[in-house]
C-alpha positions in Angstrom: 99.1 80.6 22.3 100.4 77.6 20.4 104.0 77.3 19.2 104.8 76.3 15.7 107.8 76.5 13.3 108.5 78.0 9.9 111.6 77.9 7.8 112.4 79.2 4.3 115.2 78.0 5.0 118.1 80.5 4.7 121.7 79.4 4.7 125.0 81.1 3.7 125.9 80.3 0.1 129.1 78.6 1.0 127.5 75.8 3.1 127.3 72.3 1.9 123.7 71.4 0.7 123.8 67.9 2.0 124.6 69.2 5.5 122.0 72.0 5.4 119.3 69.6 4.3 120.2 67.4 7.3 120.1 70.4 9.5 116.7 71.5 8.2 115.3 68.0 8.7 116.8 67.9 12.2 115.1 71.2 13.1 111.7 69.8 12.1 112.2 66.5 13.9 113.3 68.4 17.0 110.2 70.7 16.8 108.0 67.5 16.7 109.8 66.1 19.8 109.4 69.4 21.7 105.6 69.6 21.0 105.6 72.4 18.4 102.2 72.1 16.7 103.0 73.0 13.1 106.1 73.2 10.8 105.8 75.1 7.6 108.5 74.8 4.9 109.3 77.2 2.1 110.5 76.4 -1.4 112.6 78.2 -4.0 114.0 76.7 -7.2 116.8 79.1 -8.1 118.4 80.1 -4.8 121.4 78.4 -3.1 120.6 80.2 0.2 116.9 79.5 0.3 117.8 75.9 -0.7 114.7 73.7 -0.6 113.4 73.6 -4.2 110.3 71.4 -3.3 108.7 71.8 0.1 106.5 68.8 -0.6 109.5 66.5 -1.3 111.1 67.8 1.9 108.0 67.2 4.0 107.8 63.6 2.6 111.4 63.1 3.9 110.3 63.8 7.5 106.8 62.3 7.3 107.7 59.1 9.1 110.2 60.6 11.5 107.6 62.8 13.1 104.6 61.8 15.1 102.3 64.7 16.2 103.4 67.8 14.4 101.4 69.0 11.4 103.6 69.6 8.4 102.8 72.3 5.9 103.9 73.9 2.6 105.0 77.4 3.3 104.3 77.8 0.4 103.7 75.9 -2.8 104.2 78.7 -5.3 101.3 77.9 -7.6 102.3 79.9 -10.8 105.5 77.9 -10.9 103.7 74.5 -11.0 101.1 72.8 -13.1 97.8 72.5 -11.1 97.5 68.7 -11.9 100.9 68.0 -10.5 100.2 70.0 -7.3 96.8 68.4 -6.8 98.2 64.9 -7.2 101.3 65.4 -5.0 99.4 67.2 -2.2 96.7 64.5 -2.2 99.4 61.8 -1.9 101.3 63.6 0.8 98.0 64.2 2.8 97.5 60.4 2.8 101.1 59.7 3.8 100.6 62.0 6.8 97.1 60.8 7.5 95.7 64.2 7.8 98.8 66.0 9.3 99.2 68.2 6.2 98.6 71.9 5.9 98.3 73.3 2.4 100.1 76.7 2.3 99.8 78.4 -1.1 101.1 81.6 -2.6 102.1 83.3 -5.9 105.8 83.1 -5.0 108.2 86.0 -4.2 111.6 85.0 -5.6 112.1 86.9 -8.8 114.7 84.6 -10.2 112.2 81.7 -10.0 109.7 83.9 -11.9 112.3 84.6 -14.6 113.6 81.0 -14.9 110.1 79.6 -15.1 108.9 82.1 -17.6 106.3 84.1 -15.6 108.3 87.2 -14.5 106.2 89.5 -16.6 102.9 87.6 -16.4 99.9 88.2 -14.1 101.0 85.9 -11.3 98.1 86.7 -9.0 95.7 85.7 -11.8 97.8 82.5 -12.3 97.6 81.8 -8.6 93.8 82.1 -8.4 93.3 80.0 -11.5 95.7 77.3 -10.2 94.0 76.9 -6.9 90.5 77.0 -8.5 91.7 74.1 -10.8 93.2 72.2 -7.9 90.0 72.4 -5.8 87.9 71.5 -8.9 90.1 68.4 -9.5 89.6 67.3 -5.9 85.8 67.9 -5.9 84.9 66.8 -9.4 84.9 63.7 -11.5 86.9 62.7 -14.5 87.3 63.8 -17.3 87.1 67.2 -15.5 87.0 69.6 -18.6 88.5 72.6 -16.8 89.1 75.7 -18.9 91.3 78.7 -18.0 93.5 81.5 -19.3 96.7 79.7 -18.3 95.8 76.0 -18.1 93.2 73.7 -19.7 92.8 70.4 -17.9 91.0 67.4 -19.2 91.4 63.6 -19.5 88.4 63.2 -21.9 90.4 61.8 -24.8 92.3 59.2 -22.8 89.8 58.3 -19.9 89.5 54.6 -19.0 87.7 55.0 -15.7 87.3 51.3 -15.0 91.1 50.9 -15.3 91.8 54.0 -13.3 93.3 56.0 -16.2 92.5 59.6 -16.3 91.2 59.8 -12.7 92.9 62.0 -10.0 93.5 60.9 -6.5 91.9 63.0 -3.7 93.2 64.1 -0.3 92.9 62.3 2.9 91.3 65.3 4.6 87.8 66.1 3.4 87.1 68.1 1.4 90.8 69.0 1.4 93.6 70.0 3.8 93.3 73.4 5.5 94.5 76.1 3.2 97.0 78.7 4.5 98.2 81.9 2.8 101.2 84.0 3.8 100.6 87.7 4.2 103.6 90.0 3.5 102.0 93.4 3.0 100.0 95.8 5.2 96.2 96.1 4.7 96.2 93.1 2.3 93.3 93.0 0.0 94.5 89.5 -1.0 93.9 88.4 2.5 90.3 89.6 2.3 89.8 87.5 -0.8 91.5 84.5 0.9 89.5 84.7 4.1 86.3 84.9 2.1 87.1 81.4 0.9 87.9 80.1 4.3 91.7 80.2 4.1 93.8 81.0 7.2 96.5 83.7 7.3 100.2 83.5 8.2 101.8 86.9 8.9 105.4 87.2 7.8 108.3 87.6 10.3 109.8 90.5 8.4 106.8 92.8 8.9 106.9 95.5 11.5 104.3 94.9 14.3 102.2 97.9 13.2 101.8 96.4 9.8 101.2 92.8 11.1 98.4 94.4 13.2 96.5 95.3 10.0 96.1 91.6 9.1 93.4 90.4 11.5 90.9 93.2 10.6 91.3 92.2 6.9 90.8 88.6 7.8 87.7 89.5 9.7 86.4 91.5 6.8 86.9 88.6 4.4 85.3 86.1 6.7 82.3 88.4 7.1 81.9 88.7 3.3 82.1 84.9 3.0 79.5 84.3 5.8 82.2 82.8 8.0 83.2 83.4 11.6 86.7 84.8 12.1 88.6 83.3 15.0 91.9 84.6 16.3 93.0 81.1 17.0 93.3 80.6 13.2 95.8 83.4 12.8 99.5 82.3 12.7 102.2 84.9 13.1 105.8 84.2 12.3 108.6 85.8 14.3 112.4 85.7 14.3 113.3 84.7 17.9 116.4 83.5 19.7 116.5 82.3 23.3 119.7 81.6 25.3 120.5 81.0 28.9 121.4 84.7 29.3 120.8 87.9 27.5 124.5 88.5 26.5 124.7 85.2 24.7 121.4 85.9 22.9 122.5 89.3 21.8 125.8 88.1 20.5 124.2 85.4 18.4 121.0 87.0 17.1 121.7 90.8 17.1 125.1 90.8 15.4 125.2 91.7 11.7 127.8 89.0 11.2 125.6 86.3 12.8 123.0 84.0 11.3 120.2 86.4 11.9 122.2 89.2 10.5 122.8 87.2 7.4 119.1 86.4 7.1 118.1 90.0 7.1 121.0 91.1 4.9 119.8 88.6 2.3 116.2 89.7 2.5 117.3 93.4 2.3 119.6 92.8 -0.6 116.9 91.1 -2.6 114.2 93.7 -1.8 116.5 96.6 -2.7 117.2 95.0 -6.1 113.5 95.1 -6.8 113.3 98.8 -5.9 111.6 99.1 -2.5 112.4 98.6 1.2 109.1 99.9 2.4 108.0 96.5 3.6 110.6 96.6 6.3 109.9 100.1 7.6 108.0 100.9 10.8 107.0 104.2 9.2 106.8 104.9 5.5 108.6 108.2 6.1 111.8 106.4 7.1 114.4 107.0 4.4 115.5 103.9 2.4 119.1 104.5 3.5 118.1 104.2 7.2 116.8 100.6 6.6 120.0 98.8 7.5 120.7 95.3 8.8 121.1 96.9 12.3 117.7 98.6 12.0 116.1 95.3 11.0 117.7 93.3 13.7 116.8 95.9 16.3 113.1 96.0 15.3 112.3 92.6 13.9 114.3 90.1 16.1 113.3 89.1 19.6 116.3 87.8 21.6 117.3 87.2 25.2 116.9 84.9 28.2 113.7 83.0 28.6 112.1 85.6 30.8 113.2 88.5 28.6 111.9 86.7 25.4 108.6 86.0 27.2 108.2 89.6 28.1 109.0 90.8 24.6 106.5 88.4 23.1 103.8 89.6 25.4 104.6 93.2 24.3 104.5 92.1 20.7 101.1 90.4 21.2 99.8 93.5 22.9 100.9 95.6 19.8 99.2 93.3 17.2 96.4 91.7 19.1 95.7 88.1 20.1 96.6 85.3 17.7 96.5 81.6 17.8 99.9 80.3 16.8 103.4 81.8 17.1 105.7 80.4 14.4 109.3 80.3 15.5 111.3 81.2 12.4 114.1 78.9 11.5 117.6 80.4 10.8 120.9 78.9 9.9 122.4 76.8 12.7 125.7 78.7 12.8 126.3 77.2 16.2 124.3 74.0 16.4 124.2 73.6 20.2 123.0 77.1 20.7 120.4 76.9 17.9 119.0 73.6 19.2 119.0 75.0 22.8 117.0 78.0 21.6 114.3 75.8 20.2 114.2 73.8 23.5 114.1 76.9 25.7 111.3 78.4 23.5 109.1 75.3 24.1 110.1 74.5 27.7 110.6 77.9 29.3 109.3 80.7 27.2 105.9 79.4 26.1 104.8 78.4 29.7 105.6 81.9 30.9 103.7 83.5 28.0 100.6 81.3 28.4 100.6 81.8 32.2 100.6 85.6 31.7 97.8 85.3 29.1 95.8 83.2 31.5 96.3 85.6 34.4 95.2 88.5 32.2 92.0 86.7 31.4 
């Protein structure tokens, strides 16, 4: 099992943005130094808690301060952007990283972004599909492109001066394009089947109960089969909220308290989900009453915390419950106590993962 990193990020609204951006950059740079294989970064335009409006800009800010880690969008919310801008910016970033880029895409989930950008009541899934089709066509085709769609028409036919470079799009460093990742946030996702059919790799969200995360790989297998592709568990990334401390008591205090940074994270998610009318996504069983889905319930069922040995044991139990997967994405949370947060990432890489992989190896 490989170890990666994901962050939305999520910070309390009173924190200084300059400082949280420094903190978020520091977390990615630390992950690179510790040997984490991937770091995926979210984006949200209208949220002071989830406070990175452009994941591509953020990734560019750490491109030359990291060496081995692959940096990815987690995700570019395609309905909120013009396909030409996404195609050009991703291609440039892929060259800056010389192939260390992962292209995570999605329709977006923050309702205030949808409203502000004028697509709250539009068919965002259709916009998402059209946008990625256009992006891939721009990378594969030649000017003047002549792309037609319901939401965007793209052409440089009237202004093309090919010999001078005008009207011609740049293409990515990786051929034919960077690996494409999709986040999966619902059980039994039909969208995952469609994505897998196209060769895209899944990332299971950290706020899903294990029984629902377990439904993702069969859907991925089905999609790969329909696309004539071979599904590999090594391509499945699973995100999890984890905190590691030197002892269990310190870990429980930091990560299981409703007043701590993990408590704030799940309070924020729960508040937003309730406003849209459903908390089913957080339940381990659909029969659980909405009123029973509390912050304490979510911390108890969705956060792994403890000493290195305890966390390793819990992760192995989690793996047994959902099936084998290739990369565990350690979910970033606010660094309420910087030393403890940094140490958790260090212990995860240096103590927990060796124990986990040794146990996997022993089990054959």
